[in-house]
C-alpha positions, -999 to +999 in steps of 0.1 A: -513-108-023-506-072-033-524-078-067-555-090-049-557-060-025-551-037-053-579-052-074-603-052-044-596-015-036-600-007-073-637-018-069-642+013-046-625+038-069-645+027-099-677+017-083-698+039-105-678+034-137-693+010-161-674+021-192-640+007-201-625-027-195-614-049-166-588-076-173-596-112-163-569-114-137-581-081-120-617-093-121-612-125-104-587-112-078-614-087-069-639-114-068-617-136-047-611-109-021-648-100-021-658-136-014-631-139+013-642-107+030-678-119+029-670-153+045-649-138+072-677-113+081-700-142+082-679-161+106-674-131+128-711-125+128-719-161+134-695-162+163-706-130+180-742-124+171-755-155+152-774-135+126-768-127+091-770-090+094-733-080+090-728-102+058-761-090+045-753-053+049-719-060+033-734-076+002-758-047-001-730-021+001-709-041-025-738-046-050-729-017-072-692-021-071-695-058-080-721-050-108-699-024-123-668-046-122-688-073-140-701-050-167-665-039-173-653-074-175-681-081-200-670-053-221-634-067-220-649-098-236-668-079-262-702-084-246-728-057-234-742-051-201-775-068-211-757-102-207-761-097-170-798-106-174-786-142-180-785-145-142-823-147-143-823-178-165-823-207-140-790-228-140-780-225-177-779-187-177-754-186-147-732-212-163-732-191-197-725-159-178-695-177-160-681-187-191-684-153-206-666-138-176-638-164-177 
């Protein structure tokens, strides 16, 4: 649990840092924490306001930290940041990027 919290908080300290590397465990712990927080915010927002405003704002705020972490993870696998453009290839691109991140 401490490792997940530490990996999640490292997203905020390195949100503008796209150089360097990020280990597989740290990346996936940070992603897990990010998804859990997003789901919890969605549940709270759904129960109180029944809009998607709070999770949407959270995703916008987390856009650059998650992108920077993904670029650092790609650097750890020997790939460049340009591989993020695979997200725009329908279905197959996302699968290939997922394999690179694993």
